[in-house]
MIDRENGU-937076 format. One record per residue (C-alpha): residue number from 1; x, y negated, z. Coordinates in Angstrom, 3 decimals, decimal comma, always signed. Layout:
N
{NUM {X Y Z}}
...
// end
This chain:
621
{1 {+73,908 -15,479 +65,559}}
{2 {+74,916 -16,731 +62,167}}
{3 {+72,975 -16,559 +58,771}}
{4 {+74,345 -13,544 +56,957}}
{5 {+72,870 -11,509 +54,159}}
{6 {+70,735 -8,557 +55,233}}
{7 {+72,225 -5,107 +54,031}}
{8 {+69,818 -3,279 +51,393}}
{9 {+69,077 -0,734 +54,077}}
{10 {+67,510 -3,478 +56,574}}
{11 {+65,976 -5,531 +53,615}}
{12 {+64,385 -2,375 +51,881}}
{13 {+62,622 -1,766 +55,803}}
{14 {+60,964 -5,298 +55,573}}
{15 {+57,436 -5,793 +54,582}}
{16 {+58,579 -8,251 +51,905}}
{17 {+55,887 -10,356 +49,775}}
{18 {+55,646 -13,771 +47,954}}
{19 {+55,452 -16,604 +50,745}}
{20 {+54,799 -19,326 +48,654}}
{21 {+50,805 -19,261 +47,842}}
{22 {+50,030 -22,868 +48,232}}
{23 {+51,624 -25,840 +50,236}}
{24 {+50,092 -24,784 +53,485}}
{25 {+52,318 -21,250 +52,887}}
{26 {+55,212 -23,673 +52,359}}
{27 {+54,503 -25,922 +55,285}}
{28 {+53,724 -22,787 +57,638}}
{29 {+57,296 -21,116 +56,613}}
{30 {+59,317 -24,322 +57,189}}
{31 {+57,766 -25,451 +60,628}}
{32 {+58,293 -21,772 +61,677}}
{33 {+61,835 -22,375 +60,900}}
{34 {+62,141 -25,421 +63,019}}
{35 {+60,588 -23,639 +65,963}}
{36 {+62,696 -20,703 +65,648}}
{37 {+65,743 -23,151 +65,774}}
{38 {+64,667 -24,530 +68,911}}
{39 {+63,049 -27,922 +67,754}}
{40 {+60,859 -29,961 +70,207}}
{41 {+59,617 -32,040 +67,798}}
{42 {+58,332 -31,521 +64,091}}
{43 {+57,341 -33,883 +61,764}}
{44 {+55,379 -33,262 +58,777}}
{45 {+55,083 -35,723 +55,608}}
{46 {+52,915 -34,760 +52,661}}
{47 {+51,687 -36,248 +49,504}}
{48 {+48,795 -35,491 +47,098}}
{49 {+47,900 -32,292 +49,430}}
{50 {+51,266 -31,377 +49,292}}
{51 {+51,987 -30,781 +45,605}}
{52 {+53,960 -33,908 +45,117}}
{53 {+56,153 -33,782 +48,685}}
{54 {+56,494 -31,570 +51,468}}
{55 {+58,833 -32,849 +54,223}}
{56 {+59,759 -31,570 +57,383}}
{57 {+61,953 -33,079 +60,082}}
{58 {+63,179 -31,539 +63,273}}
{59 {+65,526 -31,845 +65,819}}
{60 {+66,441 -28,330 +65,933}}
{61 {+69,915 -26,798 +66,482}}
{62 {+70,754 -27,287 +62,644}}
{63 {+72,603 -25,661 +60,477}}
{64 {+76,621 -25,750 +59,839}}
{65 {+78,093 -26,522 +56,444}}
{66 {+79,435 -23,027 +56,060}}
{67 {+75,981 -21,886 +56,275}}
{68 {+73,799 -24,144 +54,031}}
{69 {+74,328 -22,708 +51,054}}
{70 {+73,893 -19,160 +52,045}}
{71 {+70,474 -20,141 +53,921}}
{72 {+68,950 -20,658 +50,291}}
{73 {+70,106 -17,084 +49,314}}
{74 {+67,238 -14,333 +49,330}}
{75 {+67,405 -12,018 +52,573}}
{76 {+69,537 -14,351 +54,473}}
{77 {+68,515 -14,991 +57,703}}
{78 {+70,348 -15,288 +61,523}}
{79 {+67,282 -13,638 +63,154}}
{80 {+68,224 -9,770 +62,130}}
{81 {+71,443 -7,811 +62,098}}
{82 {+70,669 -4,355 +62,565}}
{83 {+67,470 -2,177 +62,380}}
{84 {+67,159 -2,234 +65,941}}
{85 {+66,149 -5,720 +65,715}}
{86 {+63,426 -5,118 +63,592}}
{87 {+61,824 -3,263 +66,343}}
{88 {+61,582 -6,091 +68,778}}
{89 {+60,915 -9,147 +67,006}}
{90 {+60,298 -12,513 +68,916}}
{91 {+61,078 -14,959 +66,145}}
{92 {+58,462 -16,173 +63,646}}
{93 {+61,038 -15,651 +60,460}}
{94 {+62,953 -12,481 +59,999}}
{95 {+62,764 -11,910 +56,429}}
{96 {+65,263 -14,601 +54,828}}
{97 {+62,956 -14,888 +51,825}}
{98 {+61,114 -18,709 +52,695}}
{99 {+63,874 -20,917 +51,408}}
{100 {+64,908 -18,793 +48,595}}
{101 {+61,167 -18,603 +47,739}}
{102 {+60,662 -22,242 +48,174}}
{103 {+63,677 -23,432 +46,191}}
{104 {+62,648 -21,299 +43,209}}
{105 {+59,318 -23,315 +42,549}}
{106 {+60,450 -26,717 +43,741}}
{107 {+62,992 -29,208 +43,945}}
{108 {+64,273 -28,295 +47,345}}
{109 {+66,856 -30,268 +49,712}}
{110 {+67,903 -29,410 +53,018}}
{111 {+69,939 -31,695 +55,155}}
{112 {+71,350 -30,532 +58,329}}
{113 {+73,739 -31,116 +61,166}}
{114 {+74,397 -29,224 +64,127}}
{115 {+75,965 -30,406 +67,684}}
{116 {+79,555 -29,677 +67,007}}
{117 {+79,688 -31,391 +63,387}}
{118 {+80,252 -35,201 +63,266}}
{119 {+78,541 -35,344 +59,944}}
{120 {+75,537 -33,928 +58,112}}
{121 {+75,492 -31,975 +55,091}}
{122 {+73,164 -31,435 +52,309}}
{123 {+72,032 -28,620 +50,120}}
{124 {+70,014 -29,199 +46,760}}
{125 {+68,524 -26,577 +44,804}}
{126 {+66,055 -26,763 +41,901}}
{127 {+64,435 -24,340 +39,862}}
{128 {+64,786 -20,434 +39,556}}
{129 {+68,759 -20,508 +38,684}}
{130 {+68,938 -20,902 +42,526}}
{131 {+72,327 -23,349 +41,922}}
{132 {+73,075 -24,902 +45,351}}
{133 {+74,943 -28,455 +45,729}}
{134 {+76,569 -29,121 +48,812}}
{135 {+77,442 -32,672 +49,490}}
{136 {+77,703 -35,024 +52,477}}
{137 {+74,910 -36,867 +54,221}}
{138 {+73,414 -39,015 +57,285}}
{139 {+71,354 -37,121 +59,576}}
{140 {+70,961 -36,695 +63,472}}
{141 {+71,237 -33,251 +64,904}}
{142 {+68,502 -31,118 +63,481}}
{143 {+67,560 -30,409 +60,131}}
{144 {+64,960 -31,636 +57,427}}
{145 {+63,669 -29,889 +54,161}}
{146 {+62,080 -31,642 +51,388}}
{147 {+60,378 -29,777 +48,740}}
{148 {+59,175 -32,049 +45,914}}
{149 {+56,945 -31,129 +42,817}}
{150 {+55,685 -27,704 +43,619}}
{151 {+55,392 -25,032 +41,021}}
{152 {+57,123 -27,747 +38,671}}
{153 {+58,472 -24,944 +36,459}}
{154 {+55,559 -22,731 +36,972}}
{155 {+52,535 -24,637 +35,571}}
{156 {+50,009 -21,714 +35,374}}
{157 {+50,462 -21,228 +39,323}}
{158 {+50,418 -24,694 +39,583}}
{159 {+46,887 -24,810 +38,007}}
{160 {+45,696 -22,413 +40,633}}
{161 {+46,052 -25,387 +43,246}}
{162 {+42,857 -26,794 +44,584}}
{163 {+42,207 -30,660 +44,758}}
{164 {+44,524 -32,694 +47,376}}
{165 {+41,533 -32,590 +49,621}}
{166 {+41,321 -28,833 +49,842}}
{167 {+45,117 -28,460 +49,904}}
{168 {+45,151 -30,919 +52,820}}
{169 {+42,249 -29,095 +54,780}}
{170 {+44,546 -25,973 +54,645}}
{171 {+47,651 -27,573 +55,867}}
{172 {+45,623 -29,263 +58,548}}
{173 {+43,706 -25,921 +59,702}}
{174 {+47,426 -24,282 +59,901}}
{175 {+48,890 -27,229 +62,040}}
{176 {+45,878 -26,866 +64,338}}
{177 {+46,527 -23,069 +64,816}}
{178 {+50,356 -23,597 +65,624}}
{179 {+49,934 -26,764 +67,919}}
{180 {+47,483 -24,624 +70,061}}
{181 {+49,571 -22,044 +70,935}}
{182 {+52,997 -24,035 +71,096}}
{183 {+51,735 -27,229 +73,202}}
{184 {+55,185 -27,745 +74,198}}
{185 {+55,932 -29,226 +70,659}}
{186 {+55,331 -32,655 +69,557}}
{187 {+53,897 -32,407 +65,884}}
{188 {+52,934 -35,207 +63,704}}
{189 {+51,150 -35,142 +60,007}}
{190 {+51,644 -37,819 +57,557}}
{191 {+49,331 -37,625 +54,598}}
{192 {+50,257 -40,326 +51,897}}
{193 {+51,953 -42,583 +54,156}}
{194 {+49,532 -42,531 +56,953}}
{195 {+49,924 -40,564 +60,012}}
{196 {+46,670 -38,375 +60,561}}
{197 {+47,745 -35,973 +63,530}}
{198 {+49,390 -36,703 +66,304}}
{199 {+49,628 -33,962 +68,954}}
{200 {+52,167 -34,627 +71,891}}
{201 {+53,899 -32,188 +73,926}}
{202 {+51,945 -30,932 +76,813}}
{203 {+53,353 -30,380 +80,603}}
{204 {+50,104 -29,827 +82,502}}
{205 {+46,884 -27,996 +82,109}}
{206 {+44,867 -31,432 +81,844}}
{207 {+47,430 -32,520 +78,990}}
{208 {+46,553 -29,066 +77,341}}
{209 {+42,655 -29,675 +77,592}}
{210 {+43,104 -32,975 +75,838}}
{211 {+44,969 -31,167 +72,770}}
{212 {+42,413 -28,480 +72,945}}
{213 {+39,772 -31,283 +72,646}}
{214 {+41,623 -32,687 +69,823}}
{215 {+41,890 -29,390 +67,692}}
{216 {+38,712 -27,490 +68,865}}
{217 {+36,084 -30,409 +69,929}}
{218 {+35,388 -32,190 +73,286}}
{219 {+32,685 -29,535 +73,656}}
{220 {+34,532 -26,660 +73,520}}
{221 {+37,239 -28,111 +76,015}}
{222 {+34,477 -29,109 +78,485}}
{223 {+32,834 -25,676 +78,385}}
{224 {+35,902 -23,423 +78,081}}
{225 {+36,728 -20,608 +80,984}}
{226 {+40,147 -20,491 +81,523}}
{227 {+41,596 -16,755 +81,312}}
{228 {+45,226 -16,039 +83,090}}
{229 {+45,501 -12,146 +83,559}}
{230 {+48,747 -10,251 +84,076}}
{231 {+49,333 -6,613 +84,769}}
{232 {+52,586 -5,244 +84,141}}
{233 {+53,945 -6,174 +81,022}}
{234 {+50,817 -7,418 +79,523}}
{235 {+49,555 -10,963 +80,200}}
{236 {+46,411 -12,616 +78,506}}
{237 {+45,587 -16,225 +78,701}}
{238 {+43,838 -18,935 +77,022}}
{239 {+40,142 -20,346 +77,279}}
{240 {+36,870 -18,655 +75,942}}
{241 {+33,280 -19,681 +75,183}}
{242 {+31,280 -19,998 +78,219}}
{243 {+28,157 -17,557 +78,215}}
{244 {+25,746 -20,547 +79,585}}
{245 {+25,621 -22,609 +76,587}}
{246 {+22,611 -21,940 +73,959}}
{247 {+25,032 -22,847 +71,022}}
{248 {+28,665 -22,262 +70,415}}
{249 {+30,943 -25,314 +71,023}}
{250 {+32,927 -24,810 +68,040}}
{251 {+34,282 -22,109 +65,329}}
{252 {+37,542 -21,797 +66,870}}
{253 {+38,659 -18,108 +67,181}}
{254 {+42,036 -17,788 +67,639}}
{255 {+44,114 -14,705 +68,917}}
{256 {+48,014 -14,837 +69,276}}
{257 {+50,367 -12,018 +70,041}}
{258 {+53,737 -13,225 +71,601}}
{259 {+53,001 -16,481 +70,027}}
{260 {+52,174 -15,553 +66,723}}
{261 {+48,314 -15,816 +64,903}}
{262 {+47,115 -12,522 +63,918}}
{263 {+43,965 -11,472 +62,473}}
{264 {+43,579 -7,935 +64,051}}
{265 {+40,653 -5,620 +63,617}}
{266 {+41,430 -3,865 +67,166}}
{267 {+41,413 -7,338 +69,068}}
{268 {+38,362 -8,520 +67,365}}
{269 {+36,538 -5,572 +68,407}}
{270 {+37,638 -6,023 +72,082}}
{271 {+36,717 -9,726 +72,133}}
{272 {+33,327 -9,035 +70,327}}
{273 {+32,630 -6,077 +72,730}}
{274 {+33,458 -8,289 +75,853}}
{275 {+30,666 -10,679 +74,659}}
{276 {+28,169 -8,404 +73,233}}
{277 {+25,944 -8,924 +76,270}}
{278 {+26,462 -12,816 +76,731}}
{279 {+26,358 -14,479 +73,185}}
{280 {+23,872 -12,926 +70,428}}
{281 {+23,734 -14,102 +66,853}}
{282 {+26,687 -16,383 +66,230}}
{283 {+30,216 -15,223 +67,381}}
{284 {+31,809 -16,480 +70,557}}
{285 {+34,694 -19,334 +70,333}}
{286 {+37,806 -18,475 +72,077}}
{287 {+41,746 -19,163 +72,014}}
{288 {+43,662 -16,308 +73,516}}
{289 {+47,199 -15,576 +73,635}}
{290 {+48,336 -11,945 +74,565}}
{291 {+52,074 -11,186 +75,628}}
{292 {+53,536 -8,000 +75,690}}
{293 {+56,945 -6,139 +75,402}}
{294 {+58,164 -6,716 +71,701}}
{295 {+58,975 -3,052 +71,528}}
{296 {+55,223 -2,034 +72,073}}
{297 {+54,082 -4,282 +68,707}}
{298 {+55,041 -3,964 +65,040}}
{299 {+55,087 -7,345 +63,456}}
{300 {+56,313 -6,060 +60,206}}
{301 {+53,283 -4,658 +58,646}}
{302 {+51,965 -7,411 +56,498}}
{303 {+53,550 -9,471 +53,559}}
{304 {+52,302 -12,868 +55,222}}
{305 {+52,626 -11,409 +58,863}}
{306 {+48,969 -12,069 +59,566}}
{307 {+48,530 -8,578 +61,325}}
{308 {+50,305 -6,327 +64,182}}
{309 {+50,466 -2,949 +64,932}}
{310 {+50,337 -1,976 +68,714}}
{311 {+52,114 +1,107 +69,540}}
{312 {+49,488 +1,814 +72,481}}
{313 {+46,590 +0,236 +70,799}}
{314 {+43,757 +1,733 +73,421}}
{315 {+46,009 +0,343 +75,790}}
{316 {+45,606 -3,129 +74,814}}
{317 {+42,212 -2,863 +73,532}}
{318 {+40,918 -1,797 +76,958}}
{319 {+43,124 -4,393 +78,649}}
{320 {+41,496 -7,295 +76,723}}
{321 {+37,960 -6,114 +77,072}}
{322 {+37,963 -5,378 +80,497}}
{323 {+39,826 -8,882 +81,586}}
{324 {+37,378 -10,883 +79,633}}
{325 {+34,347 -8,891 +80,560}}
{326 {+35,465 -9,214 +84,257}}
{327 {+35,729 -13,191 +83,411}}
{328 {+32,520 -13,715 +82,237}}
{329 {+30,644 -11,740 +84,904}}
{330 {+32,533 -13,207 +87,684}}
{331 {+32,231 -16,795 +86,326}}
{332 {+28,318 -16,136 +85,720}}
{333 {+27,900 -14,948 +89,318}}
{334 {+29,904 -18,251 +90,487}}
{335 {+27,815 -20,486 +88,367}}
{336 {+24,701 -19,003 +90,185}}
{337 {+26,107 -18,926 +93,347}}
{338 {+27,036 -22,546 +93,191}}
{339 {+23,696 -23,493 +91,868}}
{340 {+21,786 -22,134 +94,655}}
{341 {+24,164 -23,474 +97,060}}
{342 {+23,301 -26,935 +95,709}}
{343 {+19,759 -26,335 +95,559}}
{344 {+19,906 -25,676 +99,300}}
{345 {+22,382 -28,249 +100,308}}
{346 {+23,274 -31,439 +98,406}}
{347 {+26,271 -31,811 +100,632}}
{348 {+29,522 -29,778 +100,996}}
{349 {+29,078 -27,060 +103,745}}
{350 {+31,657 -26,646 +106,427}}
{351 {+33,350 -23,521 +106,675}}
{352 {+34,321 -21,686 +109,994}}
{353 {+37,591 -23,150 +109,953}}
{354 {+36,290 -26,779 +109,897}}
{355 {+37,135 -27,487 +106,477}}
{356 {+34,803 -28,589 +103,623}}
{357 {+33,897 -25,908 +101,450}}
{358 {+34,797 -28,488 +98,386}}
{359 {+38,569 -29,538 +98,058}}
{360 {+39,806 -32,691 +96,522}}
{361 {+42,146 -31,863 +93,469}}
{362 {+45,103 -33,793 +92,913}}
{363 {+43,542 -35,835 +90,049}}
{364 {+41,111 -37,044 +92,693}}
{365 {+38,032 -34,801 +91,151}}
{366 {+36,086 -32,327 +93,288}}
{367 {+36,602 -28,672 +92,956}}
{368 {+34,743 -25,835 +94,135}}
{369 {+37,302 -23,081 +94,926}}
{370 {+36,067 -19,389 +94,932}}
{371 {+39,486 -18,071 +94,953}}
{372 {+40,609 -15,487 +97,862}}
{373 {+43,857 -13,220 +97,737}}
{374 {+43,401 -9,733 +96,425}}
{375 {+44,650 -6,970 +98,418}}
{376 {+48,421 -6,133 +99,366}}
{377 {+50,258 -5,074 +96,728}}
{378 {+48,317 -6,409 +93,723}}
{379 {+50,122 -9,730 +93,617}}
{380 {+51,164 -8,656 +89,940}}
{381 {+47,828 -8,024 +89,010}}
{382 {+45,914 -11,001 +90,376}}
{383 {+43,312 -12,405 +87,728}}
{384 {+42,111 -16,174 +87,791}}
{385 {+39,105 -17,332 +85,509}}
{386 {+38,265 -20,709 +86,002}}
{387 {+35,844 -23,226 +83,748}}
{388 {+36,653 -27,073 +83,631}}
{389 {+33,322 -27,541 +82,416}}
{390 {+30,560 -30,008 +84,052}}
{391 {+27,408 -28,636 +82,222}}
{392 {+27,695 -24,705 +83,126}}
{393 {+25,801 -25,179 +86,476}}
{394 {+23,279 -27,029 +84,717}}
{395 {+22,691 -24,021 +82,393}}
{396 {+22,857 -21,861 +85,566}}
{397 {+20,157 -23,911 +86,986}}
{398 {+18,081 -24,042 +84,040}}
{399 {+18,124 -20,147 +84,400}}
{400 {+17,013 -20,332 +87,776}}
{401 {+14,176 -22,761 +86,887}}
{402 {+15,796 -25,469 +88,334}}
{403 {+16,264 -28,939 +86,601}}
{404 {+19,046 -30,068 +88,552}}
{405 {+22,334 -30,685 +87,089}}
{406 {+25,806 -30,629 +88,612}}
{407 {+28,467 -33,397 +89,298}}
{408 {+30,789 -33,580 +86,219}}
{409 {+34,001 -32,753 +88,351}}
{410 {+33,096 -29,486 +89,558}}
{411 {+35,093 -26,996 +87,860}}
{412 {+34,266 -23,137 +89,451}}
{413 {+36,906 -21,152 +90,125}}
{414 {+37,055 -17,410 +90,722}}
{415 {+40,068 -14,907 +91,540}}
{416 {+38,445 -11,205 +91,520}}
{417 {+39,264 -9,390 +94,706}}
{418 {+40,939 -6,555 +92,842}}
{419 {+42,848 -5,276 +89,758}}
{420 {+40,119 -2,797 +88,343}}
{421 {+39,146 -5,136 +85,840}}
{422 {+42,734 -4,582 +83,937}}
{423 {+44,087 -1,302 +85,762}}
{424 {+43,423 +0,483 +82,966}}
{425 {+46,450 -0,644 +81,219}}
{426 {+48,715 +1,063 +83,560}}
{427 {+46,516 +4,074 +83,843}}
{428 {+44,333 +3,829 +80,967}}
{429 {+40,728 +4,647 +81,277}}
{430 {+41,719 +6,647 +84,452}}
{431 {+38,244 +7,463 +86,201}}
{432 {+36,861 +9,841 +88,275}}
{433 {+36,776 +13,255 +86,939}}
{434 {+33,793 +14,762 +84,778}}
{435 {+30,653 +15,630 +87,185}}
{436 {+29,693 +18,833 +86,374}}
{437 {+26,234 +20,618 +87,060}}
{438 {+26,499 +24,077 +88,372}}
{439 {+24,121 +25,625 +85,957}}
{440 {+24,006 +28,924 +84,036}}
{441 {+25,348 +27,277 +80,759}}
{442 {+28,299 +25,260 +82,218}}
{443 {+26,799 +21,967 +80,640}}
{444 {+28,341 +18,371 +81,537}}
{445 {+26,023 +16,150 +83,560}}
{446 {+24,585 +13,364 +81,365}}
{447 {+25,989 +10,069 +81,653}}
{448 {+29,056 +11,730 +83,636}}
{449 {+32,010 +8,804 +84,352}}
{450 {+34,537 +9,502 +81,547}}
{451 {+37,197 +11,446 +82,128}}
{452 {+41,220 +10,943 +81,924}}
{453 {+42,604 +10,640 +78,545}}
{454 {+45,876 +12,240 +77,670}}
{455 {+48,077 +10,532 +74,908}}
{456 {+45,455 +8,465 +73,716}}
{457 {+43,700 +11,666 +71,864}}
{458 {+42,227 +14,103 +74,235}}
{459 {+39,700 +14,192 +77,460}}
{460 {+40,991 +16,269 +80,158}}
{461 {+37,844 +18,289 +81,427}}
{462 {+37,546 +21,078 +83,898}}
{463 {+34,885 +23,791 +83,435}}
{464 {+34,988 +26,307 +86,275}}
{465 {+38,133 +27,860 +86,286}}
{466 {+39,169 +26,523 +82,478}}
{467 {+41,365 +23,171 +81,827}}
{468 {+40,181 +21,857 +78,862}}
{469 {+41,627 +19,297 +76,047}}
{470 {+38,686 +18,016 +73,936}}
{471 {+39,827 +15,769 +70,978}}
{472 {+38,157 +12,831 +70,957}}
{473 {+38,472 +12,506 +67,203}}
{474 {+36,298 +15,509 +66,725}}
{475 {+33,677 +14,244 +69,082}}
{476 {+33,622 +10,780 +67,177}}
{477 {+33,532 +12,245 +63,913}}
{478 {+30,827 +14,825 +64,966}}
{479 {+28,745 +11,867 +66,186}}
{480 {+29,052 +9,838 +63,068}}
{481 {+28,120 +12,763 +60,820}}
{482 {+24,841 +13,390 +62,778}}
{483 {+24,248 +9,652 +62,689}}
{484 {+24,693 +9,540 +58,845}}
{485 {+22,779 +12,845 +58,430}}
{486 {+19,606 +10,900 +60,183}}
{487 {+19,668 +8,129 +57,919}}
{488 {+20,087 +10,149 +54,525}}
{489 {+16,207 +10,979 +54,737}}
{490 {+15,684 +7,075 +54,297}}
{491 {+18,752 +6,644 +52,132}}
{492 {+22,092 +4,529 +53,287}}
{493 {+22,077 +0,959 +52,926}}
{494 {+24,463 -0,124 +50,209}}
{495 {+27,095 -2,885 +50,701}}
{496 {+28,197 -4,696 +47,385}}
{497 {+32,206 -5,167 +46,795}}
{498 {+33,567 -8,305 +46,949}}
{499 {+35,595 -7,526 +43,903}}
{500 {+34,140 -4,130 +42,250}}
{501 {+36,589 -1,395 +41,329}}
{502 {+37,116 -0,340 +37,894}}
{503 {+38,306 +3,211 +36,990}}
{504 {+39,085 +4,898 +33,394}}
{505 {+35,809 +6,790 +32,605}}
{506 {+36,026 +10,443 +32,358}}
{507 {+33,845 +11,742 +29,435}}
{508 {+32,285 +14,666 +31,630}}
{509 {+31,174 +11,880 +34,291}}
{510 {+28,410 +10,774 +31,887}}
{511 {+26,071 +13,952 +32,446}}
{512 {+26,881 +14,192 +36,197}}
{513 {+25,914 +10,580 +36,735}}
{514 {+22,729 +11,034 +35,186}}
{515 {+21,638 +14,193 +36,916}}
{516 {+22,917 +12,838 +40,301}}
{517 {+21,643 +9,288 +40,146}}
{518 {+19,000 +10,037 +42,913}}
{519 {+21,578 +11,475 +45,232}}
{520 {+24,198 +8,687 +44,611}}
{521 {+21,717 +6,140 +45,338}}
{522 {+20,515 +7,969 +48,663}}
{523 {+24,059 +7,734 +49,650}}
{524 {+24,271 +4,090 +49,112}}
{525 {+26,541 +4,341 +46,075}}
{526 {+25,827 +1,902 +43,060}}
{527 {+28,094 +2,506 +39,548}}
{528 {+27,761 +1,332 +35,864}}
{529 {+29,319 +2,321 +32,860}}
{530 {+31,070 -0,190 +30,510}}
{531 {+33,640 -0,671 +27,892}}
{532 {+34,956 +2,885 +28,806}}
{533 {+35,253 +2,078 +32,535}}
{534 {+33,454 +3,287 +35,409}}
{535 {+32,505 +0,247 +37,425}}
{536 {+31,918 +0,730 +41,358}}
{537 {+29,662 -1,956 +42,334}}
{538 {+28,171 -0,943 +45,783}}
{539 {+29,166 +1,689 +48,641}}
{540 {+27,961 +2,561 +51,846}}
{541 {+29,642 +0,930 +55,172}}
{542 {+31,464 +4,501 +55,309}}
{543 {+33,686 +4,077 +52,406}}
{544 {+34,375 +0,562 +52,643}}
{545 {+37,869 +1,197 +53,950}}
{546 {+38,732 +4,315 +51,549}}
{547 {+40,541 +4,432 +48,460}}
{548 {+37,839 +4,373 +45,994}}
{549 {+39,795 +5,014 +42,936}}
{550 {+40,268 +8,605 +44,199}}
{551 {+37,424 +8,993 +46,547}}
{552 {+34,469 +8,573 +43,703}}
{553 {+36,110 +10,618 +41,357}}
{554 {+36,462 +13,628 +43,575}}
{555 {+32,893 +13,238 +44,754}}
{556 {+31,843 +13,283 +40,817}}
{557 {+33,717 +16,654 +40,328}}
{558 {+32,348 +17,903 +43,341}}
{559 {+28,796 +16,962 +42,333}}
{560 {+29,480 +18,425 +38,764}}
{561 {+29,175 +21,755 +39,991}}
{562 {+27,134 +21,359 +43,270}}
{563 {+23,867 +19,741 +44,831}}
{564 {+24,827 +19,587 +48,573}}
{565 {+22,395 +19,110 +50,884}}
{566 {+22,349 +16,071 +53,503}}
{567 {+24,433 +17,977 +55,913}}
{568 {+27,372 +18,411 +53,586}}
{569 {+26,952 +14,920 +52,260}}
{570 {+27,010 +13,639 +55,996}}
{571 {+30,063 +15,678 +56,381}}
{572 {+31,851 +14,230 +53,349}}
{573 {+31,035 +10,659 +54,481}}
{574 {+32,203 +10,881 +58,161}}
{575 {+35,679 +12,548 +56,488}}
{576 {+36,357 +9,212 +54,467}}
{577 {+35,529 +6,972 +57,285}}
{578 {+38,868 +7,970 +58,999}}
{579 {+39,756 +4,612 +59,476}}
{580 {+37,081 +3,314 +61,746}}
{581 {+37,793 +2,074 +65,426}}
{582 {+36,971 +4,660 +67,586}}
{583 {+35,911 +3,109 +71,224}}
{584 {+36,688 +6,141 +73,691}}
{585 {+34,325 +4,523 +76,086}}
{586 {+31,512 +4,559 +73,636}}
{587 {+32,150 +8,088 +72,214}}
{588 {+32,076 +9,230 +75,740}}
{589 {+28,683 +7,656 +76,407}}
{590 {+27,178 +8,737 +73,302}}
{591 {+28,713 +12,585 +73,987}}
{592 {+27,255 +12,464 +77,463}}
{593 {+23,722 +11,770 +76,181}}
{594 {+23,483 +14,944 +73,893}}
{595 {+21,372 +17,605 +74,592}}
{596 {+22,752 +20,906 +76,420}}
{597 {+23,160 +23,019 +73,196}}
{598 {+25,003 +20,076 +71,080}}
{599 {+27,465 +19,159 +73,935}}
{600 {+28,188 +22,941 +74,583}}
{601 {+29,115 +23,385 +70,602}}
{602 {+31,292 +20,299 +70,878}}
{603 {+33,180 +21,676 +74,048}}
{604 {+33,762 +24,768 +72,101}}
{605 {+36,075 +22,913 +69,801}}
{606 {+38,182 +21,976 +73,026}}
{607 {+41,757 +23,279 +73,351}}
{608 {+41,896 +25,637 +76,523}}
{609 {+44,868 +25,289 +78,565}}
{610 {+46,737 +28,550 +80,218}}
{611 {+47,517 +26,559 +83,078}}
{612 {+47,275 +30,056 +85,154}}
{613 {+50,068 +31,849 +83,498}}
{614 {+52,081 +28,558 +83,601}}
{615 {+51,892 +28,635 +87,312}}
{616 {+52,909 +32,243 +87,286}}
{617 {+56,037 +31,371 +84,952}}
{618 {+56,712 +28,198 +87,333}}
{619 {+56,102 +29,269 +91,131}}
{620 {+56,423 +26,290 +93,198}}
{621 {+59,059 +26,615 +95,995}}
// end
């Protein structure tokens, strides 16, 4: 696709934002352009932490002479042409803003040559006037971008840059992130004339583990459990920290969606939940890559592209959670089994076919293979969890009271016997129907298996002759309200805001603040008055995600005319915590453990489906 200016209708649909924050953000945008151009090698050269010079050279497809000047224009891109393209983005870039923004705050030179051209061409732009000059140049197929004197024409912004060492650290950290997910690319980084990073392209798992060790440390690479799960159009791959080590191997926590590094609350919750029973205190380390249909994820939700929105968020959450949980449990059992076998017999046992239980891998290392075929028809849902570690069995031995260690070449592998761990993606949370007790009050049995979910919003329940849809949101809010109500007697914990929120002070608030000071402290709100401003300093966790500039004035207006009881306060707080993540399994577990009266009250809020009349109107043939 050729470079073209996006039509206004499409440009206005893009979550645009300033892409030039610091040298690292410049390098991010330029390298991503190189990857989108099909480069297999990207060389990065910087001076003085990137503030003096940023130079990116790649061997990609290049840019033709006719499009070279256009490439520096705002909203000029070859990656989008219509609104339909915005619904399924696979490229890193798509906004057409990077080169224009960079050239407006630096002296930018873009040199490029395509395979069809006999000579290269160079475009030069300096400053915000965006005047572009195109001249002939010598250059191989590919592109080179040089950005000199970053922020030379905006000294106020230049003063916000940190030391050269700090800016280099940001660049180095970003390069590590992209090098982990694009192991097929050869990356080099040169700082002040010295090569400091050289990540060679990898073709095999062993080579990738070497890159993983370079970036995340040898300890993590040796301990890591490999994840390779696929079900339908969802695929999860990567490495996670072994639960058999007492301390995290590194602070590596990277999650990629279709090759794009993201920081997503839903994903983080699924990972933390999977590790909850294995790792306490410090967070677990992981490098995980999720691939899914690009139509099922929206990457155009954050100016810096750090966040995504899944169209079927519950599917994705439960898929990640169950895949990781199954891996951790399975490898745990394998480690203990292998330890017990070594304790009883130091030599490999011979199986029924006469082959040794330990096979010899191509590399010459011994490998204990626990894998076996799943049931017929489940090939697409097969999971593989393996650990390239040597010390994991030693910890398993320690847990069993044995002091024996394991040979460094043992690598437990496991393939689950079925696809139950990840089948929830295809049929989200499809579990047996609710078990019911035939008692006078028709209550649900405590701890019953969770019923199926309809449209991601309703539990489908049956109660004698009734077919019910119970909204998960109503149950979750009710549970939260009662949780808050129980805490109000002793007062809610306040959490300080990273940046206090200021609101223009209304004179009528002074009396309210004085009269309701104890009540505000009880619900965890701390405010002060300064220079005609109401300064919000602390709020309870239930209000952290709310719009405080409107929520707090509404609260003060309410408190001005009424002194609400704990139940009313709890209801108000629960209503404003509407952005929290709701885990259907956790909500059902809490719901099933309520007493009979509370469950009955909530079930009364369910929608009754008139299935009898529907059957009468649509009789079967």
